[in-house]
C-alpha positions in Angstrom: 139.3 102.2 -24.4 137.8 105.0 -22.5 137.4 107.0 -25.7 135.7 104.0 -27.3 133.4 103.7 -24.3 132.5 107.4 -24.6 131.7 107.0 -28.3 129.4 104.1 -27.5 127.9 106.3 -24.7 126.6 108.7 -27.3 124.8 105.8 -29.0 123.7 104.4 -25.7 122.0 107.7 -24.7 120.0 107.5 -27.9 118.9 103.9 -27.4 118.0 104.2 -23.7 116.2 107.5 -24.3 114.2 105.9 -27.1 113.4 102.9 -24.8 112.0 105.2 -22.1 110.2 107.2 -24.7 108.6 104.2 -26.2 107.6 103.0 -22.7 106.1 106.4 -21.9 104.1 106.4 -25.1 102.3 103.2 -24.3 99.2 104.9 -22.9 99.2 107.3 -25.9 95.5 107.9 -26.2 92.3 107.3 -24.2 89.8 105.1 -26.0 88.2 107.0 -28.8 84.7 105.8 -27.8 83.6 107.7 -24.7 80.7 105.5 -24.1 82.5 102.2 -24.1 82.7 100.7 -27.6 80.9 97.4 -27.5 78.5 98.7 -24.8 76.8 100.7 -27.4 75.8 97.5 -29.1 74.5 96.1 -25.9 71.4 98.1 -25.1 70.3 95.6 -22.4 73.6 95.6 -20.6 74.0 99.3 -20.9 70.5 100.1 -19.7 71.1 98.2 -16.5 73.7 100.8 -15.6 71.5 103.7 -16.6 72.8 104.2 -20.2 70.4 104.0 -23.1 72.5 104.1 -26.3 69.5 105.1 -28.4 69.4 108.5 -26.5 72.6 109.8 -28.0 74.2 110.2 -31.4 77.0 107.7 -30.7 79.0 108.1 -34.0 79.0 111.9 -33.6 80.2 111.7 -30.0 82.9 109.1 -30.9 84.3 111.2 -33.8 84.3 114.4 -31.8 85.8 112.7 -28.7 88.7 111.4 -30.8 89.3 114.8 -32.3 89.3 116.5 -28.9 91.6 113.9 -27.5 94.1 114.8 -30.2 93.7 118.5 -29.4 94.2 117.9 -25.7 97.4 116.0 -26.3 98.8 119.1 -28.1 98.3 121.3 -25.0 101.4 122.6 -23.1 100.2 121.2 -19.7 100.0 117.7 -21.2 103.4 118.1 -22.7 104.8 119.1 -19.3 103.1 116.2 -17.6 104.5 113.7 -20.2 108.0 115.3 -19.9 107.8 115.0 -16.1 106.8 111.3 -16.5 109.6 110.6 -18.9 112.1 112.4 -16.6 111.0 110.4 -13.7 111.7 107.2 -15.6 115.1 108.5 -16.6 116.0 109.4 -13.0 114.9 106.1 -11.6 118.0 104.4 -10.0 116.9 100.9 -10.9 116.3 101.9 -14.5 119.6 103.7 -14.6 121.3 100.6 -13.4 119.6 98.5 -16.1 120.5 101.2 -18.7 124.1 100.7 -17.6 123.7 97.0 -18.1 122.4 97.7 -21.6 125.5 99.9 -22.1 127.7 97.0 -21.1 126.0 94.8 -23.6 126.6 97.4 -26.3 130.2 97.7 -25.4 130.8 93.9 -25.5 129.4 93.4 -29.0 132.4 92.7 -31.2 130.9 94.4 -34.3 129.8 97.5 -32.4 133.1 97.7 -30.6 135.1 97.4 -33.9 133.1 100.3 -35.4 133.5 102.4 -32.3 137.2 101.7 -32.3 137.5 102.8 -35.9 135.6 106.0 -35.2 137.8 106.6 -32.2 140.9 106.0 -34.3 139.7 108.6 -36.9 139.6 111.2 -34.1 143.2 110.8 -33.0 144.6 113.4 -35.5 141.8 115.9 -35.1 143.0 119.3 -34.0 140.6 119.4 -31.1 141.9 116.1 -29.9 145.5 117.2 -30.2 144.7 120.4 -28.3 143.1 118.4 -25.5 146.1 116.1 -25.3 148.5 119.0 -25.2 146.5 120.8 -22.5 146.4 117.6 -20.4 150.1 117.1 -20.8 150.8 120.6 -19.7 148.5 120.1 -16.6 150.1 116.7 -15.8 153.7 117.0 -16.8 154.7 113.6 -15.3 151.9 111.6 -17.0 152.6 109.0 -19.5 150.6 108.3 -22.7 148.3 105.8 -21.0 147.4 108.2 -18.2 146.9 111.0 -20.7 144.5 108.8 -22.6 142.6 108.0 -19.4 142.4 111.7 -18.5 141.1 112.5 -22.0 138.5 109.8 -21.7 137.5 111.0 -18.2 137.1 114.6 -19.5 134.7 113.4 -22.2 132.8 111.2 -19.8 132.4 114.2 -17.4 130.9 116.2 -20.3 128.4 113.5 -21.1 127.2 113.6 -17.5 126.8 117.4 -17.5 123.4 119.3 -17.5 124.5 121.0 -20.7 124.9 117.6 -22.4 121.5 116.4 -21.2 119.8 119.6 -22.4 121.5 119.5 -25.8 120.7 115.8 -26.2 117.1 116.2 -25.2 116.7 119.1 -27.6 118.1 117.1 -30.5 116.0 114.1 -29.6 112.8 116.3 -29.4 113.6 117.7 -32.9 114.3 114.2 -34.2 110.9 112.8 -33.0 109.1 115.8 -34.5 110.2 114.8 -38.1 107.4 113.3 -40.3 108.8 109.8 -40.6 109.3 109.4 -36.9 106.0 111.0 -36.1 104.3 108.5 -38.4 106.3 105.7 -36.7 105.0 106.8 -33.3 101.5 107.0 -34.6 101.8 103.4 -35.8 103.1 102.4 -32.4 100.2 104.2 -30.7 97.7 102.5 -33.1 99.2 99.1 -32.3 98.6 99.8 -28.7 95.1 101.1 -29.2 94.2 98.1 -31.4 95.7 95.6 -29.0 93.0 93.0 -28.1 94.0 93.1 -24.5 93.7 96.9 -24.4 90.3 96.7 -26.1 89.1 94.1 -23.7 90.4 96.0 -20.7 88.9 99.3 -21.8 85.6 97.5 -22.5 85.6 96.2 -19.0 86.4 99.7 -17.6 83.4 101.2 -19.5 81.1 98.3 -18.5 82.0 99.0 -14.9 80.9 102.6 -15.0 77.6 103.6 -13.4 76.1 105.8 -16.1 73.0 106.8 -14.1 74.6 110.0 -12.7 75.4 110.9 -16.3 71.8 110.6 -17.4 70.7 112.5 -14.4 73.1 115.3 -15.1 72.0 115.5 -18.7 68.4 115.6 -17.6 69.2 118.4 -15.1 71.0 120.5 -17.6 67.9 120.1 -19.9 65.7 121.7 -17.2 64.7 118.4 -15.7 63.1 117.1 -18.9 64.1 114.0 -20.9 66.1 115.3 -23.9 66.0 113.7 -27.3 69.1 112.2 -28.8 70.2 115.5 -30.6 69.9 117.6 -27.4 71.5 115.0 -25.2 74.4 114.7 -27.6 74.9 118.4 -27.7 74.9 118.7 -23.9 77.6 116.0 -23.7 79.6 117.8 -26.3 79.3 121.2 -24.6 79.6 120.1 -21.0 81.1 116.6 -20.6 83.5 116.0 -23.4 85.2 119.4 -23.6 88.9 119.7 -24.5 89.6 121.1 -21.0 88.1 118.1 -19.3 89.9 115.7 -21.5 93.1 117.5 -20.9 92.5 117.1 -17.1 91.7 113.4 -17.6 95.0 112.8 -19.5 97.1 114.6 -16.9 95.3 112.7 -14.2 96.2 109.4 -16.0 99.8 110.5 -16.5 100.1 111.4 -12.8 98.6 108.2 -11.4 101.0 106.3 -9.2 100.0 103.2 -11.0 101.0 104.8 -14.3 104.4 105.6 -13.1 105.0 102.3 -11.4 103.7 100.3 -14.3 105.8 102.3 -16.8 108.9 101.8 -14.7 108.1 98.1 -14.7 107.6 98.1 -18.5 110.8 100.0 -19.1 112.6 97.6 -16.9 111.2 94.6 -18.7 112.2 96.1 -22.0 115.7 97.0 -21.0 116.2 93.4 -19.8 114.5 91.6 -22.6 117.0 89.6 -24.7 115.2 90.4 -27.9 115.2 94.1 -27.2 118.9 94.1 -26.4 119.6 92.2 -29.6 117.7 94.8 -31.6 119.4 97.7 -29.7 122.8 96.3 -30.6 121.7 95.8 -34.2 120.4 99.4 -34.3 123.6 100.8 -32.8 125.8 98.8 -35.2 123.7 99.9 -38.2 124.0 103.5 -37.2 127.8 103.3 -36.5 128.3 101.8 -39.9 126.8 104.7 -41.8 129.3 107.4 -43.0 126.9 110.3 -42.4 126.0 109.1 -38.9 129.7 108.6 -38.2 130.4 112.2 -39.2 127.7 113.4 -36.9 129.0 111.4 -34.0 132.6 112.6 -34.8 131.5 116.2 -34.7 129.4 115.6 -31.5 132.5 114.0 -29.9 134.8 116.8 -30.9 132.6 119.5 -29.4 133.0 117.7 -26.0 136.8 118.1 -26.2 136.9 121.8 -25.3 137.9 122.6 -21.8 134.5 124.3 -21.4 132.2 123.2 -24.2 129.8 125.9 -25.4 126.2 124.9 -24.6 124.7 126.5 -27.7 127.2 124.9 -30.0 126.6 121.6 -28.3 122.8 121.9 -29.0 123.4 122.8 -32.6 125.9 120.1 -33.2 123.8 117.3 -31.6 120.7 118.5 -33.6 122.6 118.4 -36.9 124.1 115.0 -36.0 120.7 113.4 -35.6 119.2 115.2 -38.7 119.9 112.5 -41.2 117.6 110.3 -43.3 119.5 107.2 -42.2 118.7 107.8 -38.5 115.0 108.4 -39.4 114.9 105.1 -41.4 116.8 103.1 -38.8 114.7 104.2 -35.8 111.4 103.8 -37.7 112.5 100.3 -38.6 113.5 99.7 -35.0 110.1 100.7 -33.8 108.3 98.6 -36.4 110.4 95.6 -35.2 109.4 96.2 -31.6 105.8 96.3 -32.5 106.1 93.0 -34.4 108.2 91.2 -31.8 106.0 88.5 -30.1 108.1 88.6 -26.9 107.8 92.3 -26.6 104.1 92.2 -27.5 103.7 90.0 -24.4 105.3 92.6 -22.2 103.1 95.3 -23.6 100.0 93.2 -23.2 100.8 92.6 -19.6 101.3 96.3 -19.0 98.0 97.2 -20.6 96.2 94.5 -18.7 97.6 95.8 -15.4 96.7 99.4 -16.3 93.1 98.7 -17.3 92.6 96.6 -14.1 93.8 99.5 -11.9 91.1 100.8 -9.6 92.4 104.3 -9.8 92.2 104.2 -13.6 88.6 103.0 -13.5 87.8 105.6 -10.8 89.2 108.4 -13.0 86.9 107.3 -15.9 83.9 107.2 -13.6 84.6 110.7 -12.5 85.1 111.9 -16.0 81.9 110.4 -17.2 79.7 111.6 -14.4 81.3 114.4 -12.4 80.6 117.5 -14.4 
């Protein structure tokens, strides 16, 4: 049974990693409208805070801001900040415990267990498995078959907990999520977040709370103390306020906010415990284990762990190839689409977005971005 558990562990790593990744992708993009969306259609309300929407070319600013947001998200510093955020989620003891609970749920599903057992049975005659058994028998001459089986399972389990395994698995997952179908699925996920009514209302409230008078004063000062026309004011904002460098700094600040980390931990925890998510995770795992090509990839991934000292480079290559299948692309894309459409999970996401946009630190960062330049 240890061997079956280790087989399911390979699937479990994929599901939990995807869960944390989806959670960390929730605040995927700042709002595309740097001047607050509906506030641009509310001259009276905007003017009360020092912003006259007729003084700028709003469509031009919005389009350029969205373009520069995308550029900022491609920068290495943002990648590092996102990776650190994701790592902090993965290292959280409470989330680790809930991931283990999800693992137990996977291991108790009869369909999944049957497929894992069949896969494990197919490994029993593999030369690498025979070599491991022979080595363990030589190292433990008095051990019986059951104990040798336990020792073999323990060996594989130790490998799945090694730094080399984590590095190889992260490498393979990164490559997986770079493929076009998965990239499109994440874009759909991000669009669903950005178009969420709660997110739109929250962001509108954040922008309505900004005091724009320092922004106008700064634009006027850059223009030599004179009131600029719309074209000049827009160009000043493009050149000085909404640069890719400043947007990059804003994104990193958001990712590093204590509220971001705590709320993402809460969201990941809610997801891992949600019955509908667990049901879909089991269905995803069962679907993957039923596919011959995926089975072969898992088999090869399992076999590379049987060496006394698995080669890290070989592990990387094997894991990458195991995940490089159209079936996995399709299954994960479908999994993400189901998450987006699930009403119960939508509620969890809406609560997360509501808490984030109500954060004083989040609002303060937007105030600084808009006016401190």
